[in-house]
All heavy atoms as an XYZ file, in Angstrom:
985
protein
N      35.393    -10.966     -8.984
C      35.001     -9.648     -9.454
C      35.232     -8.651     -8.319
O      34.854     -8.904     -7.183
C      33.526     -9.672     -9.864
C      33.033     -8.348    -10.368
S      31.293     -8.302    -10.872
C      31.028     -9.816    -11.724
N      35.837     -7.532     -8.634
C      36.097     -6.555     -7.579
C      34.793     -5.916     -7.127
O      33.801     -5.861     -7.867
C      37.076     -5.492     -8.063
O      36.406     -4.483     -8.769
N      34.819     -5.439     -5.893
C      33.646     -4.816     -5.291
C      33.177     -3.622     -6.123
O      31.979     -3.425     -6.329
C      33.994     -4.396     -3.863
C      32.820     -3.942     -3.077
C      33.243     -3.613     -1.635
N      32.560     -2.405     -1.263
C      33.101     -1.222     -1.086
N      34.381     -1.066     -1.205
N      32.380     -0.179     -0.772
N      34.116     -2.820     -6.618
C      33.762     -1.635     -7.405
C      33.072     -2.010     -8.713
O      32.089     -1.375     -9.100
C      35.004     -0.800     -7.705
C      35.570     -0.139     -6.453
O      34.845     -0.051     -5.435
O      36.738      0.279     -6.484
N      33.569     -3.040     -9.374
C      32.961     -3.478    -10.637
C      31.570     -4.036    -10.374
O      30.618     -3.734    -11.097
C      33.861     -4.511    -11.352
C      35.155     -3.845    -11.805
C      33.132     -5.142    -12.531
C      36.203     -4.810    -12.321
N      31.438     -4.833     -9.314
C      30.135     -5.403     -8.981
C      29.130     -4.302     -8.632
O      27.986     -4.343     -9.080
C      30.264     -6.386     -7.813
C      28.969     -7.114     -7.508
C      29.126     -8.120     -6.392
O      29.748     -7.831     -5.376
N      28.568     -9.293     -6.585
N      29.565     -3.311     -7.864
C      28.682     -2.195     -7.525
C      28.259     -1.455     -8.790
O      27.082     -1.133     -8.970
C      29.366     -1.238     -6.545
C      28.597      0.043     -6.201
C      27.256     -0.284     -5.544
C      29.430      0.946     -5.299
N      29.197     -1.197     -9.679
C      28.896     -0.484    -10.929
C      27.870     -1.255    -11.753
O      26.908     -0.675    -12.266
C      30.187     -0.275    -11.729
C      30.014      0.556    -12.991
C      31.367      0.756    -13.683
C      31.314      1.697    -14.850
N      30.477      1.285    -15.945
N      28.048     -2.566    -11.872
C      27.113     -3.387    -12.656
C      25.728     -3.404    -12.013
O      24.716     -3.278    -12.709
C      27.646     -4.810    -12.805
C      28.836     -4.899    -13.736
C      29.430     -6.293    -13.815
O      28.998     -7.208    -13.066
O      30.352     -6.477    -14.636
N      25.687     -3.570    -10.692
C      24.397     -3.581     -9.995
C      23.711     -2.218    -10.103
O      22.505     -2.143    -10.283
C      24.590     -3.965     -8.530
C      24.856     -5.436     -8.326
C      25.139     -5.730     -6.877
N      25.102     -7.159     -6.608
C      25.573     -7.715     -5.511
N      26.122     -6.968     -4.557
N      25.504     -9.015     -5.338
N      24.489     -1.144     -9.966
C      23.926      0.203    -10.065
C      23.318      0.426    -11.456
O      22.195      0.907    -11.577
C      25.002      1.257     -9.763
C      24.479      2.647     -9.957
C      24.763      3.504    -10.971
C      23.543      3.339     -9.118
N      24.077      4.670    -10.816
C      23.312      4.604     -9.689
C      22.874      2.998     -7.936
C      22.448      5.537     -9.129
C      22.012      3.934     -7.374
C      21.803      5.175     -7.968
N      24.053      0.059    -12.491
C      23.556      0.239    -13.853
C      22.291     -0.576    -14.098
O      21.346     -0.092    -14.733
C      24.643     -0.115    -14.863
C      25.761      0.918    -14.891
C      26.968      0.510    -15.726
O      26.997     -0.614    -16.271
O      27.895      1.340    -15.822
N      22.250     -1.797    -13.579
C      21.053     -2.633    -13.713
C      19.876     -1.997    -12.978
O      18.759     -1.928    -13.508
C      21.328     -4.034    -13.149
C      20.132     -4.962    -13.204
C      20.466     -6.326    -12.630
C      19.255     -7.248    -12.672
N      19.559     -8.562    -12.109
N      20.119     -1.513    -11.775
C      19.071     -0.885    -10.985
C      18.537      0.370    -11.665
O      17.320      0.558    -11.772
C      19.601     -0.552     -9.587
C      18.626      0.144     -8.644
C      17.409     -0.723     -8.378
C      19.328      0.498     -7.339
N      19.431      1.231    -12.136
C      19.010      2.455    -12.835
C      18.162      2.100    -14.049
O      17.122      2.721    -14.293
C      20.232      3.320    -13.241
C      19.828      4.428    -14.209
C      20.897      3.904    -12.004
N      18.574      1.091    -14.779
C      17.828      0.664    -15.959
C      16.419      0.186    -15.582
O      15.431      0.597    -16.194
C      18.591     -0.443    -16.682
O      17.854     -0.922    -17.771
N      16.334     -0.676    -14.573
C      15.027     -1.196    -14.149
C      14.109     -0.082    -13.644
O      12.934     -0.012    -14.026
C      15.209     -2.251    -13.047
C      15.814     -3.580    -13.468
C      16.198     -4.405    -12.237
C      14.846     -4.353    -14.353
N      14.634      0.781    -12.783
C      13.814      1.867    -12.231
C      13.437      2.877    -13.308
O      12.303      3.382    -13.316
C      14.549      2.557    -11.077
C      14.730      1.730     -9.809
C      15.597      2.480     -8.800
C      13.395      1.351     -9.189
N      14.351      3.158    -14.205
C      14.071      4.116    -15.275
C      12.979      3.595    -16.199
O      12.090      4.346    -16.605
C      15.341      4.411    -16.066
O      16.311      5.026    -15.234
N      13.035      2.312    -16.521
C      11.988      1.711    -17.356
C      10.635      1.788    -16.669
O       9.615      2.030    -17.308
C      12.322      0.251    -17.687
C      13.462      0.119    -18.678
O      13.826      1.133    -19.317
O      13.996     -0.996    -18.813
N      10.625      1.596    -15.363
C       9.374      1.548    -14.611
C       8.807      2.938    -14.316
O       7.598      3.114    -14.306
C       9.593      0.789    -13.300
C       8.334      0.469    -12.553
C       8.583     -0.519    -11.420
O       9.649     -1.106    -11.294
N       7.588     -0.691    -10.581
N       9.679      3.926    -14.087
C       9.197      5.212    -13.594
C       9.434      6.407    -14.511
O       8.899      7.480    -14.254
C       9.816      5.518    -12.218
C       9.340      4.599    -11.153
C      10.155      3.570    -10.704
C       8.076      4.728    -10.592
C       9.721      2.698     -9.708
C       7.632      3.875     -9.608
C       8.450      2.849     -9.157
N      10.241      6.259    -15.557
C      10.499      7.452    -16.380
C      10.537      7.139    -17.869
O      11.240      7.798    -18.621
C      11.812      8.117    -15.952
O      12.917      7.328    -16.345
N       9.801      6.152    -18.291
C       9.726      5.795    -19.704
C      11.111      5.613    -20.331
O      11.354      5.973    -21.466
C       8.935      6.838    -20.502
C       7.468      6.923    -20.142
C       7.209      7.665    -18.833
O       7.826      8.679    -18.557
N       6.296      7.143    -18.039
N      12.045      5.083    -19.535
C      13.355      4.725    -20.061
C      14.420      5.796    -19.956
O      15.595      5.508    -20.138
N      14.056      7.052    -19.668
C      15.075      8.086    -19.478
C      15.736      7.835    -18.130
O      15.070      7.729    -17.104
C      14.427      9.469    -19.496
C      15.430     10.591    -19.425
C      14.781     11.954    -19.535
O      13.784     12.080    -20.264
O      15.285     12.880    -18.886
N      17.077      7.744    -18.113
C      17.789      7.358    -16.899
C      17.500      8.293    -15.727
O      17.628      9.510    -15.840
C      19.305      7.327    -17.135
C      19.750      6.049    -17.829
O      18.911      5.163    -18.048
O      20.945      5.953    -18.141
N      17.087      7.697    -14.626
C      16.894      8.444    -13.389
C      18.256      8.751    -12.783
O      19.169      7.932    -12.851
C      16.083      7.610    -12.391
C      14.639      7.305    -12.772
C      14.037      6.309    -11.785
C      13.811      8.565    -12.818
N      18.382      9.922    -12.177
C      19.632     10.238    -11.501
C      19.552      9.826    -10.034
O      18.519      9.339     -9.560
C      20.008     11.712    -11.670
C      19.023     12.676    -11.003
O      18.146     12.248    -10.232
O      19.161     13.888    -11.249
N      20.641     10.017     -9.333
C      20.741      9.606     -7.931
C      19.640     10.244     -7.085
O      18.979      9.564     -6.298
C      22.132      9.964     -7.396
C      22.476      9.515     -5.985
C      22.474      7.999     -5.881
C      23.840     10.062     -5.578
N      19.420     11.543     -7.260
C      18.392     12.238     -6.471
C      17.005     11.684     -6.739
O      16.194     11.547     -5.819
C      18.416     13.739     -6.747
C      19.611     14.443     -6.128
O      20.251     13.855     -5.215
O      19.920     15.568     -6.550
N      16.700     11.371     -7.978
C      15.384     10.825     -8.320
C      15.170      9.468     -7.651
O      14.075      9.172     -7.156
C      15.239     10.701     -9.833
N      16.203      8.659     -7.608
C      16.094      7.340     -6.971
C      15.944      7.496     -5.463
O      15.137      6.797     -4.835
C      17.288      6.445     -7.363
C      17.216      6.144     -8.876
C      17.296      5.155     -6.546
C      18.427      5.449     -9.438
N      16.667      8.438     -4.880
C      16.511      8.704     -3.444
C      15.079      9.160     -3.150
O      14.458      8.709     -2.188
C      17.553      9.742     -2.972
C      18.961      9.113     -3.000
C      17.222     10.271     -1.576
C      20.093     10.097     -2.781
N      14.536     10.011     -4.000
C      13.145     10.459     -3.847
C      12.179      9.274     -3.899
O      11.283      9.157     -3.058
C      12.806     11.490     -4.929
C      11.352     11.847     -4.996
C      10.787     12.694     -4.049
C      10.528     11.327     -5.989
C       9.433     13.013     -4.094
C       9.186     11.642     -6.042
C       8.641     12.484     -5.100
O       7.307     12.790     -5.141
N      12.376      8.382     -4.868
C      11.507      7.197     -4.979
C      11.571      6.339     -3.714
O      10.543      5.813     -3.261
C      11.903      6.348     -6.193
C      11.547      6.889     -7.563
C      12.134      5.990     -8.641
C      10.044      7.019     -7.724
N      12.744      6.199     -3.149
C      12.893      5.422     -1.916
C      12.142      6.110     -0.783
O      11.478      5.452      0.023
C      14.382      5.210     -1.569
C      15.021      4.277     -2.605
C      14.544      4.645     -0.154
C      16.528      4.201     -2.524
N      12.214      7.440     -0.718
C      11.473      8.179      0.295
C       9.973      7.953      0.183
O       9.295      7.732      1.192
N       9.471      7.984     -1.036
C       8.042      7.725     -1.260
C       7.698      6.302     -0.820
O       6.691      6.067     -0.146
C       7.657      7.959     -2.742
C       6.229      7.505     -3.016
C       7.829      9.431     -3.116
N       8.553      5.354     -1.176
C       8.356      3.957     -0.780
C       8.337      3.813      0.738
O       7.477      3.140      1.293
C       9.479      3.090     -1.373
C       9.485      1.653     -0.911
C       8.325      0.844     -1.461
O       7.821      1.125     -2.534
N       7.905     -0.158     -0.715
N       9.262      4.461      1.411
C       9.346      4.359      2.864
C       8.152      5.012      3.546
O       7.673      4.525      4.565
C      10.654      4.975      3.379
C      11.879      4.154      3.077
C      11.856      2.786      3.745
O      11.670      2.711      4.971
O      12.016      1.775      3.029
N       7.660      6.118      2.986
C       6.474      6.770      3.539
C       5.240      5.913      3.293
O       4.349      5.851      4.130
C       6.300      8.170      2.940
C       5.124      8.981      3.461
C       5.242      9.219      4.971
C       5.015     10.307      2.714
N       5.205      5.253      2.141
C       4.098      4.359      1.829
C       2.895      5.033      1.190
O       1.863      4.405      0.982
N       3.014      6.301      0.876
C       1.926      7.028      0.223
C       2.330      7.247     -1.232
O       2.782      8.318     -1.619
C       1.657      8.349      0.949
C       1.208      8.148      2.378
C       0.987      9.458      3.090
C       0.593      9.196      4.540
N       0.399     10.449      5.272
N       2.115      6.214     -2.017
C       2.654      6.144     -3.370
C       1.944      7.093     -4.344
O       2.583      7.834     -5.059
C       2.575      4.697     -3.917
C       3.189      3.694     -2.941
C       3.205      4.592     -5.292
C       4.654      3.833     -2.688
N       0.640      7.066     -4.363
C      -0.130      7.832     -5.353
C      -0.603      9.150     -4.765
O      -1.785      9.363     -4.547
C      -1.311      6.998     -5.855
C      -0.887      5.702     -6.456
N      -0.246      5.611     -7.662
C      -0.979      4.428     -6.000
C       0.025      4.349     -7.928
N      -0.398      3.606     -6.934
N       0.343     10.028     -4.548
C       0.041     11.312     -3.938
C       0.986     12.352     -4.520
O       2.117     12.045     -4.871
C       0.240     11.205     -2.412
C      -0.127     12.438     -1.654
C      -0.055     12.194     -0.140
O      -0.374     11.114      0.333
N       0.364     13.200      0.581
N       0.521     13.585     -4.618
C       1.390     14.676     -5.055
C       2.021     15.309     -3.826
O       1.401     15.388     -2.769
C       0.581     15.730     -5.811
O       0.075     15.178     -6.992
N       3.249     15.754     -3.982
C       3.973     16.344     -2.861
C       4.450     17.745     -3.205
O       4.852     18.011     -4.335
C       5.182     15.467     -2.493
C       4.772     14.113     -1.979
C       4.801     13.005     -2.808
C       4.342     13.948     -0.666
C       4.416     11.752     -2.336
C       3.955     12.706     -0.193
C       4.000     11.616     -1.040
O       3.604     10.393     -0.569
N       4.412     18.618     -2.212
C       4.943     19.969     -2.349
C       6.469     19.888     -2.264
O       7.026     18.885     -1.841
C       4.403     20.862     -1.234
C       2.912     21.033     -1.271
C       2.435     21.825     -0.074
C       0.910     21.833     -0.051
N       0.376     22.195      1.236
N       7.122     20.997     -2.635
C       8.586     21.023     -2.660
C       9.185     20.638     -1.307
O      10.100     19.816     -1.237
C       9.085     22.402     -3.081
C      10.589     22.478     -3.212
C      11.050     23.820     -3.702
C      12.563     23.823     -3.830
N      13.078     25.065     -4.356
N       8.674     21.216     -0.222
C       9.209     20.905      1.110
C       9.007     19.433      1.464
O       9.884     18.797      2.048
C       8.554     21.790      2.174
C       9.150     21.580      3.550
C       8.554     22.490      4.604
O       8.164     23.624      4.272
O       8.480     22.050      5.764
N       7.857     18.891      1.079
C       7.596     17.471      1.341
C       8.551     16.587      0.537
O       8.999     15.556      1.031
C       6.144     17.124      1.004
C       5.137     17.739      1.956
C       3.709     17.528      1.513
O       3.426     17.611      0.298
O       2.867     17.284      2.391
N       8.872     16.992     -0.679
C       9.821     16.229     -1.495
C      11.190     16.191     -0.831
O      11.848     15.145     -0.813
C       9.916     16.813     -2.901
C       8.669     16.559     -3.732
C       8.774     17.192     -5.102
C       7.510     16.932     -5.902
N       7.555     17.537     -7.238
N      11.600     17.326     -0.274
C      12.876     17.355      0.451
C      12.811     16.455      1.682
O      13.777     15.735      1.989
C      13.227     18.785      0.854
C      13.575     19.729     -0.295
C      13.748     21.159      0.221
C      14.818     19.268     -1.030
N      11.686     16.467      2.382
C      11.515     15.588      3.544
C      11.537     14.117      3.135
O      12.081     13.277      3.863
C      10.228     15.917      4.289
C      10.300     17.239      5.020
O      11.376     17.727      5.350
N       9.146     17.841      5.260
N      10.958     13.804      1.977
C      10.989     12.423      1.476
C      12.420     11.986      1.193
O      12.808     10.857      1.504
C      10.131     12.290      0.213
C       8.627     12.321      0.439
C       7.896     12.529     -0.879
C       8.155     11.056      1.137
N      13.206     12.883      0.633
C      14.601     12.552      0.357
C      15.369     12.369      1.668
O      16.219     11.490      1.773
C      15.239     13.616     -0.529
C      14.647     13.615     -1.938
S      15.334     14.856     -3.007
C      16.918     14.106     -3.385
N      15.035     13.165      2.666
C      15.672     13.023      3.978
C      15.334     11.667      4.600
O      16.215     10.979      5.127
C      15.249     14.165      4.904
C      15.819     14.050      6.276
N      17.153     14.267      6.537
C      15.244     13.713      7.461
C      17.376     14.076      7.834
N      16.228     13.743      8.403
N      14.070     11.274      4.506
C      13.645      9.961      5.004
C      14.464      8.868      4.322
O      14.963      7.943      4.966
C      12.138      9.721      4.748
C      11.298     10.598      5.667
C      11.773      8.246      4.924
C       9.822     10.611      5.286
N      14.592      8.970      3.013
C      15.332      7.955      2.252
C      16.789      7.901      2.683
O      17.336      6.814      2.897
C      15.231      8.248      0.757
N      17.410      9.055      2.823
C      18.822      9.080      3.214
C      19.003      8.471      4.597
O      19.922      7.667      4.814
C      19.380     10.518      3.128
C      19.471     10.930      1.657
C      20.737     10.622      3.809
C      19.709     12.407      1.428
N      18.123      8.819      5.518
C      18.201      8.226      6.861
C      18.060      6.712      6.787
O      18.827      5.966      7.399
C      17.130      8.808      7.770
S      17.381     10.538      8.202
N      17.073      6.247      6.025
C      16.831      4.803      5.905
C      18.019      4.105      5.239
O      18.434      3.030      5.653
C      15.545      4.565      5.120
C      15.263      3.127      4.740
C      15.172      2.217      5.955
N      15.116      0.837      5.555
C      16.180      0.058      5.335
N      17.409      0.531      5.472
N      16.035     -1.194      4.975
N      18.561      4.733      4.209
C      19.675      4.131      3.483
C      20.939      4.049      4.323
O      21.714      3.094      4.203
C      19.963      4.929      2.203
C      18.903      4.819      1.114
C      19.130      5.881      0.052
C      18.883      3.424      0.507
N      21.149      5.039      5.172
C      22.383      5.069      5.968
C      22.209      4.445      7.351
O      23.170      4.334      8.099
C      22.891      6.510      6.078
C      23.312      7.136      4.742
C      23.789      8.560      4.956
C      24.375      6.297      4.046
N      21.000      4.002      7.654
C      20.747      3.337      8.937
C      21.621      2.089      9.117
O      22.227      1.919     10.181
C      19.261      2.992      9.066
C      18.879      2.403     10.388
C      17.385      2.111     10.484
O      16.740      1.904      9.433
O      16.878      2.081     11.615
N      21.741      1.216      8.109
C      22.588      0.026      8.286
C      24.074      0.341      8.520
O      24.811     -0.492      9.020
C      22.408     -0.747      6.971
C      21.148     -0.241      6.380
C      21.034      1.183      6.825
N      24.487      1.545      8.174
C      25.878      1.954      8.360
C      26.102      2.560      9.741
O      27.218      2.944     10.083
C      26.280      2.969      7.282
C      26.289      2.382      5.886
C      25.122      2.285      5.138
C      27.464      1.924      5.311
C      25.122      1.743      3.864
C      27.482      1.384      4.033
C      26.297      1.293      3.319
O      26.302      0.753      2.064
N      25.031      2.670     10.529
C      25.148      3.166     11.894
C      25.048      4.671     12.052
O      25.279      5.197     13.137
N      24.675      5.367     10.979
C      24.588      6.825     11.064
C      23.237      7.313     11.595
O      23.162      8.371     12.209
C      24.863      7.463      9.697
C      26.273      7.211      9.216
C      26.525      6.406      8.116
C      27.358      7.774      9.883
C      27.827      6.179      7.676
C      28.663      7.546      9.461
C      28.878      6.742      8.358
O      30.165      6.510      7.938
N      22.193      6.565     11.327
C      20.848      6.932     11.775
C      20.174      5.731     12.412
O      20.528      4.584     12.136
C      19.978      7.412     10.603
C      20.462      8.692      9.980
C      21.312      8.680      8.878
C      20.063      9.919     10.487
C      21.763      9.855      8.302
C      20.506     11.106      9.921
C      21.359     11.065      8.828
O      21.803     12.231      8.268
N      19.159      6.026     13.231
C      18.356      4.972     13.832
C      16.898      5.402     13.761
O      16.555      6.549     14.083
C      18.758      4.753     15.290
C      17.965      3.661     15.978
C      18.388      3.464     17.425
O      19.247      4.219     17.931
O      17.843      2.552     18.050
N      16.036      4.482     13.339
C      14.605      4.778     13.290
C      14.133      5.104     14.696
O      14.479      4.423     15.656
C      13.841      3.575     12.727
C      12.355      3.766     12.781
C      11.718      4.601     11.883
C      11.598      3.143     13.757
C      10.340      4.803     11.944
C      10.243      3.337     13.831
C       9.605      4.168     12.921
N      13.307      6.141     14.811
C      12.809      6.575     16.113
C      11.323      6.291     16.249
O      10.911      5.525     17.108
C      13.119      8.066     16.306
C      12.917      8.546     17.733
O      12.890      7.705     18.647
O      12.789      9.775     17.922
N      10.503      6.898     15.381
C       9.057      6.708     15.481
C       8.380      7.198     14.207
O       8.992      7.840     13.369
C       8.491      7.469     16.686
C       8.556      8.980     16.541
C       7.445      9.705     16.109
C       9.726      9.684     16.828
C       7.507     11.082     15.966
C       9.799     11.057     16.690
C       8.680     11.758     16.262
O       8.742     13.115     16.125
N       7.094      6.892     14.097
C       6.252      7.405     13.016
C       5.293      8.393     13.647
O       4.628      8.075     14.638
C       5.481      6.253     12.320
C       4.505      6.806     11.292
C       6.446      5.279     11.672
N       5.233      9.601     13.072
C       4.359     10.622     13.657
C       2.894     10.386     13.289
O       2.565      9.441     12.557
C       4.841     12.035     13.305
C       4.689     12.389     11.828
O       3.894     11.758     11.109
O       5.390     13.333     11.388
N       2.019     11.239     13.784
C       0.575     11.054     13.596
C       0.150     11.185     12.136
O      -0.926     10.715     11.758
C      -0.202     12.059     14.457
O       0.139     13.381     14.085
N       1.001     11.794     11.294
C       0.705     11.892      9.866
C       1.307     10.737      9.068
O       1.215     10.712      7.844
C       1.231     13.224      9.311
C       0.486     14.422      9.875
O      -0.735     14.311     10.109
O       1.135     15.464     10.089
N       1.970      9.810      9.761
C       2.537      8.644      9.103
C       3.960      8.821      8.603
O       4.480      7.956      7.903
N       4.618      9.932      8.966
C       5.982     10.188      8.521
C       6.977      9.585      9.501
O       6.906      9.853     10.702
C       6.227     11.691      8.391
C       5.518     12.301      7.220
C       4.180     12.542      7.109
C       6.103     12.728      5.996
N       3.898     13.099      5.892
C       5.060     13.225      5.185
C       7.407     12.739      5.511
C       5.287     13.725      3.910
C       7.624     13.249      4.233
C       6.580     13.729      3.450
N       7.912      8.773      8.997
C       8.943      8.204      9.878
C       9.965      9.265     10.297
O      10.247     10.192      9.537
C       9.598      7.117      9.025
C       9.276      7.456      7.620
C       8.037      8.291      7.627
N      10.474      9.101     11.505
C      11.510     10.004     12.022
C      12.703      9.179     12.487
O      12.535      8.076     13.008
C      10.962     10.835     13.191
C       9.938     11.826     12.763
N      10.223     13.138     12.526
C       8.615     11.677     12.484
C       9.131     13.766     12.146
N       8.135     12.907     12.105
N      13.878      9.725     12.289
C      15.130      9.063     12.643
C      15.936      9.972     13.556
O      15.769     11.187     13.534
C      15.953      8.776     11.378
C      15.359      7.703     10.500
C      14.316      7.981      9.627
C      15.836      6.405     10.549
C      13.765      6.996      8.822
C      15.297      5.409      9.747
C      14.259      5.710      8.892
O      13.727      4.730      8.109
N      16.801      9.356     14.343
C      17.742     10.128     15.145
C      19.152      9.874     14.609
O      19.436      8.809     14.068
C      17.667      9.776     16.653
C      17.879      8.271     16.883
C      16.349     10.226     17.247
C      17.972      7.882     18.350
N      19.990     10.876     14.755
C      21.385     10.746     14.325
C      22.129      9.946     15.380
O      22.117     10.286     16.557
C      22.037     12.141     14.152
C      23.507     11.986     13.792
C      21.299     12.948     13.093
N      22.746      8.867     14.956
C      23.549      8.029     15.862
C      25.015      8.442     15.805
O      25.714      8.403     16.802
C      23.431      6.552     15.477
C      22.059      5.954     15.655
C      21.769      5.622     17.085
C      22.591      4.426     17.500
N      22.438      4.016     18.848
N      25.453      8.775     14.604
C      26.850      9.154     14.401
C      26.891     10.115     13.223
O      26.239      9.886     12.204
C      27.688      7.905     14.088
C      29.147      8.165     13.896
C      29.924      6.886     13.579
O      29.524      5.804     14.031
O      30.927      7.003     12.870
N      27.631     11.191     13.378
C      27.760     12.158     12.286
C      28.512     11.514     11.121
O      29.446     10.748     11.328
C      28.507     13.399     12.756
C      27.750     14.241     13.767
C      26.509     14.901     13.206
O      26.467     15.213     11.996
O      25.550     15.086     13.987
N      28.076     11.844      9.926
C      28.794     11.379      8.742
C      30.178     12.009      8.709
O      30.316     13.202      9.004
C      28.040     11.783      7.475
C      26.903     10.885      7.047
C      26.045     11.580      6.010
C      27.446      9.590      6.487
N      31.178     11.247      8.353
C      32.515     11.844      8.225
C      32.547     12.767      7.004
O      31.732     12.611      6.097
C      33.426     10.632      8.014
C      32.540      9.590      7.441
C      31.178      9.827      8.036
N      33.458     13.711      6.984
C      33.575     14.558      5.794
C      33.943     13.694      4.585
O      34.913     12.937      4.636
C      34.706     15.529      6.136
C      35.006     15.337      7.580
C      34.428     14.045      8.014
N      33.144     13.790      3.547
C      33.382     13.000      2.339
C      33.452     13.925      1.136
O      32.723     14.911      1.063
C      32.247     11.988      2.115
C      32.015     10.935      3.184
C      30.727     10.172      2.903
C      33.187      9.974      3.243
N      34.309     13.580      0.197
C      34.344     14.290     -1.074
C      33.097     13.910     -1.859
O      32.469     12.878     -1.588
C      35.597     13.916     -1.849
C      36.873     14.323     -1.163
C      38.085     13.818     -1.926
C      39.350     14.132     -1.138
N      40.485     13.348     -1.585
N      32.742     14.711     -2.846
C      31.525     14.468     -3.631
C      31.508     13.054     -4.220
O      30.488     12.366     -4.169
C      31.382     15.500     -4.730
N      32.621     12.603     -4.768
C      32.687     11.263     -5.350
C      32.495     10.179     -4.307
O      31.842      9.166     -4.562
N      33.038     10.395     -3.120
C      32.882      9.420     -2.031
C      31.426      9.362     -1.563
O      30.909      8.288     -1.264
C      33.796      9.779     -0.863
C      35.270      9.660     -1.175
C      36.175     10.251     -0.112
O      35.761     11.212      0.587
O      37.298      9.749      0.033
N      30.771     10.531     -1.498
C      29.353     10.564     -1.124
C      28.527      9.778     -2.131
O      27.655      8.998     -1.750
C      28.835     12.009     -1.091
C      29.273     12.816      0.081
C      28.718     14.231      0.017
O      28.040     14.614     -0.926
N      29.028     15.015      1.033
N      28.819      9.991     -3.384
C      28.084      9.320     -4.450
C      28.241      7.802     -4.357
O      27.266      7.060     -4.469
C      28.562      9.828     -5.810
O      27.906      9.170     -6.845
N      29.457      7.338     -4.138
C      29.710      5.892     -4.033
C      28.987      5.320     -2.814
O      28.352      4.257     -2.898
C      31.224      5.587     -3.980
C      31.481      4.131     -3.610
C      31.882      5.918     -5.312
N      29.060      6.014     -1.678
C      28.372      5.548     -0.471
C      26.871      5.435     -0.716
O      26.249      4.423     -0.367
C      28.643      6.495      0.707
C      27.874      6.203      1.993
C      28.233      4.827      2.557
C      28.128      7.294      3.024
N      26.273      6.456     -1.326
C      24.828      6.429     -1.570
C      24.459      5.343     -2.579
O      23.462      4.641     -2.392
C      24.326      7.799     -2.032
C      24.381      8.872     -0.951
S      23.662      8.390      0.651
C      21.972      8.084      0.197
N      25.241      5.190     -3.623
C      24.951      4.138     -4.605
C      25.030      2.760     -3.957
O      24.174      1.905     -4.194
C      25.896      4.233     -5.800
C      25.583      5.397     -6.705
C      26.581      5.505     -7.847
C      26.252      6.692     -8.738
N      27.202      6.819     -9.859
N      26.046      2.545     -3.135
C      26.187      1.269     -2.426
C      24.984      1.038     -1.507
O      24.406     -0.053     -1.483
C      27.475      1.266     -1.620
C      27.699     -0.013     -0.833
C      28.990      0.069     -0.031
O      29.014      0.793      0.985
O      29.951     -0.606     -0.425
N      24.580      2.061     -0.773
C      23.447      1.940      0.140
C      22.152      1.671     -0.623
O      21.323      0.854     -0.194
C      23.318      3.208      0.987
N      21.979      2.328     -1.763
C      20.778      2.117     -2.581
C      20.760      0.709     -3.153
O      19.728      0.027     -3.118
C      20.698      3.179     -3.697
C      20.386      4.550     -3.081
C      19.661      2.804     -4.749
C      20.572      5.725     -4.031
N      21.880      0.259     -3.674
C      21.957     -1.102     -4.207
C      21.615     -2.104     -3.104
O      20.814     -3.025     -3.308
C      23.350     -1.377     -4.824
C      23.584     -2.862     -5.025
C      23.500     -0.621     -6.146
N      22.180     -1.927     -1.919
C      21.889     -2.833     -0.807
C      20.417     -2.790     -0.420
O      19.822     -3.828     -0.102
C      22.768     -2.505      0.399
C      24.212     -2.881      0.174
O      24.527     -3.742     -0.642
N      25.116     -2.216      0.872
N      19.809     -1.621     -0.455
C      18.377     -1.456     -0.152
C      17.537     -2.311     -1.103
O      16.631     -3.022     -0.682
C      18.017      0.033     -0.282
C      16.561      0.370     -0.077
C      16.066      0.640      1.189
C      15.684      0.466     -1.160
C      14.732      0.976      1.382
C      14.360      0.806     -0.977
C      13.885      1.061      0.297
O      12.557      1.394      0.485
N      17.857     -2.249     -2.394
C      17.067     -2.996     -3.373
C      17.415     -4.489     -3.392
O      16.575     -5.308     -3.765
C      17.185     -2.364     -4.760
C      16.343     -1.121     -4.897
C      16.919      0.131     -4.801
C      14.975     -1.210     -5.078
C      16.143      1.280     -4.904
C      14.185     -0.074     -5.176
C      14.769      1.180     -5.085
N      18.610     -4.853     -2.974
C      18.943     -6.269     -2.807
C      18.118     -6.841     -1.650
O      17.545     -7.930     -1.773
C      20.458     -6.473     -2.568
C      21.236     -6.213     -3.856
C      20.744     -7.875     -2.041
C      22.745     -6.188     -3.689
N      18.052     -6.104     -0.534
C      17.245     -6.539      0.618
C      15.804     -6.786      0.218
O      15.145     -7.690      0.733
C      17.246     -5.479      1.730
C      18.502     -5.370      2.523
C      18.456     -4.217      3.521
O      17.340     -3.738      3.840
O      19.528     -3.791      3.971
N      15.289     -5.985     -0.688
C      13.900     -6.107     -1.121
C      13.746     -7.075     -2.298
O      12.666     -7.212     -2.852
C      13.355     -4.732     -1.502
C      12.904     -4.004     -0.271
C      13.002     -2.525     -0.371
N      12.738     -1.938      0.939
C      13.576     -1.963      1.973
N      14.735     -2.555      1.858
N      13.266     -1.423      3.126
N      14.843     -7.709     -2.668
C      14.879     -8.704     -3.732
C      14.400     -8.139     -5.069
O      13.826     -8.843     -5.898
C      14.086     -9.960     -3.347
C      14.674    -10.622     -2.104
C      13.916    -11.857     -1.656
O      12.836    -12.159     -2.218
O      14.414    -12.529     -0.736
N      14.640     -6.836     -5.272
C      14.323     -6.186     -6.549
C      15.440     -6.472     -7.556
O      15.199     -6.575     -8.747
C      14.142     -4.683     -6.332
C      13.657     -3.939     -7.553
C      12.347     -4.072     -7.960
C      14.511     -3.111     -8.260
C      11.885     -3.382     -9.085
C      14.081     -2.417     -9.373
C      12.753     -2.559     -9.778
N      16.677     -6.563     -7.018
C      17.831     -6.972     -7.824
C      18.616     -7.998     -7.001
O      18.359     -8.169     -5.817
C      18.767     -5.782     -8.189
C      19.311     -5.096     -6.933
C      18.048     -4.804     -9.104
C      20.410     -4.090     -7.216
N      19.568     -8.661     -7.660
C      20.424     -9.598     -6.910
C      21.876     -9.258     -7.080
O      22.263     -8.373     -7.773
C      20.158    -11.046     -7.314
C      20.232    -11.271     -8.815
O      20.969    -10.530     -9.507
O      19.542    -12.172     -9.285
């Protein structure tokens, strides 16, 4: 099976599982899944967040997702419990479709590591 087909199948399975669990079956989009990962990484699950905090949660998720690719490195957790990352390498210029594929691959790998999908 080609890597692209396998990624597509895993992505669709993941979207289905997360959508069933978090949105009553309406498909979550990429941003919503990134937000969920940010909440998971922060560890404060049952809390409401302001708009700026939601953006920070998405930033946390992106840093965590791209850490295995060498773009970010975990630095520390601040006194409020928020993780901070440092930039190790700037992301190369990517077209929108390339960004989407990279993020989907990183998200799939994140959930494979956590044994949520295989």
